[in-house]
N, C-alpha and C positions, 0 to 999 in steps of 0.2 A: 258377397254372396247374397242372393235374393232370398233364399230359404235356408233355414238351419240344416236341412237334410240334403240339399241339392245345390251344387255349385254351378249348374248350367245357367247361362245367361240367355233367357228366352222370353218372348212376350207371353207365351202360354203360362210359363211358371210365374212370371210377375203378376199376371191377372189372377192366377189361382191362389196366391197368397196375399192379395190386396187387402183383405179384411185384417190381416195381422198388422197392417200399417194404417189402420183406421179408415180405409177406403172401401166404398162399395165397388163391385166389379165394373159397373157401368161408369163410375167416375174415373176409375183407373184406366179404362179403355179410352175415355175422353182425353185424359192426360197423355196417354201414349199417342193418340192422334195429333195432339198439339205439338208434341216433340217431333213426331214424324214430319209434320208440315214445316216445322222450324228448320229442320236439317235437310229437307228435300233438295234444296239448291246449294248444297255444301260445296260442290265442285266450283260453281261460279263464284261463291264467296271466297274460296281459297285462291282462285285465280286473281280476283280483285285485290287480295291481300299480298299478291306477289309470291305465293308459295309455288315452288318449282313442281313441274309435272311429276317427276320421280317421287317427290315427297307426297303429293296428292295420291298417286297410285299406291303408295305404301299405306296410306290411311284408309283406302277404299273399303277394306273389309269391315271397318268399324261402322260404316255408314250404308253400304250397299249389300243388303241381305234380305231374306224373305220376311223377317220380322218387321223391318222398316216398311216394306211394301204393304204388309198386312195392317200395320198401325196407321198408315196413311190412307188406307182405303176407306 
């Protein structure tokens, strides 16, 4: 859980509680951007690792969502 009171996994929630983890919101946003950039090409990396398309498609929801696009922007 990101917050004691909310089990939602979202970028907005993570940024809103950043101070509870000793981070300024600006720094938390920068970390989110770094993570977004690191996983942006996840499909290509999975293909290079020999992961079958069916497995890649099953993992897509973990990587392809609005929060990732927002973090990478």
